[in-house]
DSSP file (Angstrom, degrees, kcal/mol; ACC not computed):
  #  RESIDUE AA STRUCTURE BP1 BP2  ACC     N-H-->O    O-->H-N    N-H-->O    O-->H-N    TCO  KAPPA ALPHA  PHI   PSI    X-CA   Y-CA   Z-CA
    1    1 A X     >        0   0    0      0, 0.0     4,-2.6     0, 0.0     5,-0.2   0.000 360.0 360.0 360.0 -27.6   -0.2    0.9  -12.0
    2    2 A X  H  >  +     0   0    0      1,-0.2     4,-1.9     2,-0.2     5,-0.1   0.842 360.0  53.8 -59.7 -31.4   -3.4    1.9  -10.5
    3    3 A X  H  > S+     0   0    0      2,-0.2     4,-2.5     1,-0.2    -1,-0.2   0.939 110.8  45.8 -60.3 -48.4   -1.7    3.8   -7.8
    4    4 A X  H  > S+     0   0    0      1,-0.2     4,-2.4     2,-0.2     5,-0.2   0.882 112.5  48.6 -66.1 -39.4    0.3    5.7  -10.3
    5    5 A X  H  X S+     0   0    0     -4,-2.6     4,-1.9     2,-0.2    -1,-0.2   0.866 111.6  52.1 -68.2 -34.6   -2.7    6.6  -12.6
    6    6 A X  H  X S+     0   0    0     -4,-1.9     4,-2.2    -5,-0.2    -2,-0.2   0.912 111.7  46.0 -70.1 -41.6   -4.7    7.7   -9.5
    7    7 A X  H  X S+     0   0    0     -4,-2.5     4,-2.1     1,-0.2    -2,-0.2   0.950 112.6  49.6 -58.3 -50.2   -1.8   10.0   -8.4
    8    8 A X  H  X S+     0   0    0     -4,-2.4     4,-1.1     1,-0.2    -1,-0.2   0.882 111.1  48.9 -62.3 -41.5   -1.4   11.4  -11.8
    9    9 A X  H  < S+     0   0    0     -4,-1.9     3,-0.4     1,-0.2     4,-0.4   0.916 111.8  50.5 -63.7 -41.4   -5.1   12.1  -12.1
   10   10 A X  H  < S+     0   0    0     -4,-2.2     3,-0.4     1,-0.2     4,-0.3   0.814 111.6  47.1 -64.1 -35.2   -5.1   13.8   -8.8
   11   11 A X  H >X S+     0   0    0     -4,-2.1     4,-2.4     1,-0.2     3,-0.7   0.614  84.9  96.7 -83.7 -13.1   -2.2   16.0   -9.7
   12   12 A X  H 3X S+     0   0    0     -4,-1.1     4,-2.4    -3,-0.4     5,-0.2   0.858  79.8  52.5 -44.7 -52.9   -3.7   16.9  -13.0
   13   13 A X  H 3> S+     0   0    0     -4,-0.4     4,-2.1    -3,-0.4    -1,-0.3   0.891 111.6  46.2 -55.7 -42.0   -5.2   20.3  -11.8
   14   14 A X  H <> S+     0   0    0     -3,-0.7     4,-3.0    -4,-0.3    -1,-0.2   0.928 110.1  53.7 -66.6 -41.9   -1.9   21.4  -10.4
   15   15 A X  H  X>S+     0   0    0     -4,-2.4     5,-2.8     1,-0.2     4,-0.6   0.897 108.5  50.9 -60.4 -37.9   -0.1   20.4  -13.6
   16   16 A X  H ><5S+     0   0    0     -4,-2.4     3,-0.7    -5,-0.2    -1,-0.2   0.931 110.1  48.6 -59.1 -50.3   -2.5   22.5  -15.5
   17   17 A X  H 3<5S+     0   0    0     -4,-2.1    -2,-0.2     1,-0.2    -1,-0.2   0.868 114.6  44.9 -54.2 -42.9   -1.9   25.4  -13.3
   18   18 A X  H 3<5S-     0   0    0     -4,-3.0    -1,-0.2    -5,-0.1    -2,-0.2   0.437 112.2-117.4 -89.2   0.8    1.8   25.1  -13.5
   19   19 A X  T <<5 +     0   0    0     -3,-0.7     2,-0.3    -4,-0.6    -3,-0.2   0.779  69.9 133.1  78.2  26.8    1.8   24.5  -17.3
   20   20 A X      < -     0   0    0     -5,-2.8     2,-0.4    -6,-0.2    -1,-0.3  -0.791  48.1-143.1-114.4 153.1    3.3   21.0  -17.0
   21   21 A X        -     0   0    0     -2,-0.3    39,-2.3    37,-0.2     2,-0.5  -0.985  13.9-153.5-114.2 116.8    2.1   17.8  -18.8
   22   22 A X  E     +a   60   0A   0     -2,-0.4     2,-0.3    37,-0.2    39,-0.2  -0.848  15.9 178.3 -98.4 128.2    2.3   14.5  -16.8
   23   23 A X  E     -a   61   0A   0     37,-2.3    39,-3.3    -2,-0.5     2,-0.4  -0.938  18.6-143.3-127.2 153.7    2.6   11.3  -18.7
   24   24 A X  E     -a   62   0A   0     -2,-0.3     2,-0.5    37,-0.2    39,-0.2  -0.934  10.9-167.4-116.6 135.0    3.0    7.7  -17.4
   25   25 A X  E     -a   63   0A   0     37,-3.0    39,-2.4    -2,-0.4     2,-0.5  -0.990   7.8-155.4-127.2 124.5    5.2    5.2  -19.2
   26   26 A X  E     -a   64   0A   0     -2,-0.5    39,-0.2    37,-0.2     3,-0.1  -0.878  18.0-136.5-101.5 128.7    4.8    1.4  -18.2
   27   27 A X  S    S-     0   0    0     37,-3.5    38,-0.1    -2,-0.5    -1,-0.1   0.417  71.1 -68.1 -63.9   0.2    7.8   -0.8  -18.8
   28   28 A X  S    S+     0   0    0      1,-0.3    -1,-0.2    36,-0.2    38,-0.1   0.445  93.8   6.8 114.9 111.1    5.3   -3.4  -20.2
   29   29 A X  S    S-     0   0    0     -3,-0.1    -1,-0.3     2,-0.1    -2,-0.1  -0.010  93.8 -35.2  87.4 172.2    2.7   -5.4  -18.4
   30   30 A X        -     0   0    0     -3,-0.1     2,-0.5    -4,-0.1    36,-0.0  -0.287  48.5-137.5 -64.8 147.9    1.2   -5.5  -14.9
   31   31 A X        -     0   0    0      2,-0.0     2,-0.5    34,-0.0    -2,-0.1  -0.976  20.3-173.7-114.7 121.0    3.3   -4.8  -11.8
   32   32 A X        +     0   0    0     -2,-0.5     2,-0.3   -31,-0.0    -2,-0.0  -0.954  18.6 147.0-113.1 121.2    2.6   -7.1   -9.0
   33   33 A X        -     0   0    0     -2,-0.5     2,-0.9     2,-0.0    -2,-0.0  -0.995  50.9-114.5-154.8 148.0    4.3   -6.4   -5.6
   34   34 A X        +     0   0    0     -2,-0.3     2,-0.3     2,-0.0    -2,-0.0  -0.767  59.6 146.5 -84.5 109.7    3.5   -6.8   -1.9
   35   35 A X        -     0   0    0     -2,-0.9     2,-0.9     4,-0.0     3,-0.1  -0.908  62.1-108.3-141.4 164.9    3.3   -3.2   -0.7
   36   36 A X     >  -     0   0    0     -2,-0.3     4,-2.4     1,-0.2     3,-0.4  -0.879  36.5-155.4 -95.5 107.7    1.6   -0.9    1.8
   37   37 A X  H  > S+     0   0    0     -2,-0.9     4,-3.2     1,-0.3     5,-0.2   0.888  87.9  54.2 -57.0 -43.5   -0.6    1.0   -0.9
   38   38 A X  H  > S+     0   0    0      1,-0.2     4,-2.0     2,-0.2    -1,-0.3   0.919 111.2  44.3 -66.4 -36.0   -1.0    4.1    1.3
   39   39 A X  H  > S+     0   0    0     -3,-0.4     4,-2.3     2,-0.2    -2,-0.2   0.961 115.6  47.0 -66.6 -49.9    2.7    4.6    1.7
   40   40 A X  H  X S+     0   0    0     -4,-2.4     4,-2.7     1,-0.2     5,-0.3   0.940 112.3  51.2 -59.8 -46.8    3.6    3.9   -2.0
   41   41 A X  H  X S+     0   0    0     -4,-3.2     4,-2.3     1,-0.2    -1,-0.2   0.881 109.7  49.0 -62.2 -38.8    0.9    6.2   -3.0
   42   42 A X  H  X S+     0   0    0     -4,-2.0     4,-1.7    -5,-0.2    -1,-0.2   0.821 112.3  48.8 -65.4 -32.7    2.2    9.0   -0.8
   43   43 A X  H  X S+     0   0    0     -4,-2.3     4,-2.5     2,-0.2    -2,-0.2   0.955 113.3  46.0 -69.0 -50.8    5.7    8.5   -2.1
   44   44 A X  H  X S+     0   0    0     -4,-2.7     4,-2.7     1,-0.2     5,-0.2   0.888 113.1  50.5 -60.9 -40.9    4.6    8.6   -5.7
   45   45 A X  H  X S+     0   0    0     -4,-2.3     4,-2.5    -5,-0.3    -1,-0.2   0.881 108.9  51.9 -69.1 -39.0    2.4   11.7   -5.0
   46   46 A X  H  X S+     0   0    0     -4,-1.7     4,-2.5     2,-0.2    -2,-0.2   0.949 114.0  44.5 -58.1 -51.0    5.4   13.4   -3.3
   47   47 A X  H  X S+     0   0    0     -4,-2.5     4,-2.2     2,-0.2    -2,-0.2   0.921 114.9  46.1 -58.2 -48.5    7.6   12.7   -6.4
   48   48 A X  H  X S+     0   0    0     -4,-2.7     4,-2.2     1,-0.2    -1,-0.2   0.913 115.9  45.6 -70.5 -41.1    4.9   13.7   -9.0
   49   49 A X  H  X S+     0   0    0     -4,-2.5     4,-2.9    -5,-0.2    -1,-0.2   0.900 112.4  50.4 -65.9 -40.6    4.0   17.0   -7.1
   50   50 A X  H  X S+     0   0    0     -4,-2.5     4,-2.5    -5,-0.2    -1,-0.2   0.886 108.9  52.6 -63.9 -39.4    7.6   17.9   -6.6
   51   51 A X  H  < S+     0   0    0     -4,-2.2     4,-0.4    -5,-0.2    -2,-0.2   0.894 115.3  42.4 -60.1 -41.9    8.2   17.3  -10.3
   52   52 A X  H ><>S+     0   0    0     -4,-2.2     3,-0.7     2,-0.2     5,-0.6   0.974 116.7  44.5 -62.5 -55.9    5.4   19.6  -11.1
   53   53 A X  H 3<5S+     0   0    0     -4,-2.9     3,-0.3     1,-0.2    -2,-0.2   0.828 125.3  32.2 -60.8 -36.8    6.1   22.3   -8.6
   54   54 A X  T 3<5S+     0   0    0     -4,-2.5    -1,-0.2    -5,-0.2    -2,-0.2   0.350  98.5  85.0-108.8   7.3    9.8   22.5   -9.3
   55   55 A X  T X 5S-     0   0    0     -3,-0.7     3,-1.9    -4,-0.4    -1,-0.2   0.498  86.7-132.9 -91.7  -1.5    9.8   21.6  -13.0
   56   56 A X  T 3 5S-     0   0    0     -3,-0.3    -3,-0.1    -4,-0.3     3,-0.1   0.867  72.4 -48.6  56.2  39.6    9.2   25.2  -14.3
   57   57 A X  T 3 <S+     0   0    0     -5,-0.6    -1,-0.3     1,-0.2   -36,-0.1   0.523 104.0 136.6  80.4   4.5    6.5   24.1  -16.6
   58   58 A X    <   -     0   0    0     -3,-1.9    -1,-0.2    -7,-0.2   -37,-0.2  -0.404  63.2 -88.1 -84.6 164.2    8.5   21.2  -18.2
   59   59 A X        -     0   0    0    -39,-0.2     2,-0.5    -2,-0.1   -37,-0.2  -0.327  37.3-147.6 -68.7 154.0    6.9   17.8  -18.9
   60   60 A X  E     -a   22   0A   0    -39,-2.3   -37,-2.3    -3,-0.1     2,-0.5  -0.995  11.1-164.5-125.0 126.7    7.0   15.3  -16.1
   61   61 A X  E     -a   23   0A   0     -2,-0.5     2,-0.6   -39,-0.2   -37,-0.2  -0.947   6.6-158.8-117.6 123.8    7.2   11.6  -16.9
   62   62 A X  E     -a   24   0A   0    -39,-3.3   -37,-3.0    -2,-0.5     2,-0.4  -0.906  11.9-165.1-102.7 120.7    6.5    8.8  -14.5
   63   63 A X  E     -a   25   0A   0     -2,-0.6     2,-0.5   -39,-0.2   -37,-0.2  -0.843   5.5-169.6-104.6 136.8    8.1    5.5  -15.4
   64   64 A X  E     +a   26   0A   0    -39,-2.4   -37,-3.5    -2,-0.4     2,-0.3  -0.989  17.2 162.9-128.6 122.2    7.0    2.2  -13.9
   65   65 A X        -     0   0    0     -2,-0.5     2,-0.5   -39,-0.2   -36,-0.0  -0.915  34.4-126.1-138.4 163.5    9.1   -0.9  -14.5
   66   66 A X        -     0   0    0     -2,-0.3     2,-0.2   -38,-0.1    -2,-0.0  -0.941  24.0-149.5-109.5 124.8    9.6   -4.3  -13.1
   67   67 A X        -     0   0    0     -2,-0.5     3,-0.1     1,-0.1     0, 0.0  -0.525  23.4-122.3 -90.4 167.4   13.2   -5.4  -12.1
   68   68 A X  S    S-     0   0    0      1,-0.3     2,-0.3    -2,-0.2    -1,-0.1   0.542  76.8 -64.6 -81.9 -10.6   14.5   -8.9  -12.3
   69   69 A X  S    S-     0   0    0      0, 0.0    -1,-0.3     0, 0.0     2,-0.1  -0.909  76.6 -34.0 150.7-173.5   15.3   -8.7   -8.5
   70   70 A X        -     0   0    0     -2,-0.3     2,-0.1    -3,-0.1    -2,-0.0  -0.419  65.8-106.5 -75.6 147.0   17.4   -7.0   -6.0
   71   71 A X              0   0    0      1,-0.2    -1,-0.1    -2,-0.1     0, 0.0  -0.400 360.0 360.0 -73.6 153.7   20.9   -6.1   -7.1
   72   72 A X              0   0    0     -2,-0.1    -1,-0.2     0, 0.0    -2,-0.0   0.466 360.0 360.0 135.1 360.0   23.8   -8.1   -5.7
């Protein structure tokens, strides 16, 4: 969640300029995963910024949840 919070904080000035409000919803509890933090941060940042830039001032919600495993 720290990555998501950092991205949302960094995107806040853009959201203000575009008239959007960005919120974060956590599906409950900490999320532990073995990841490349730089890549995940880049992906989350791209998604958040795209939501703000193309959302026409609508709210943007970032949801982070833990799944029970891979489908299949």
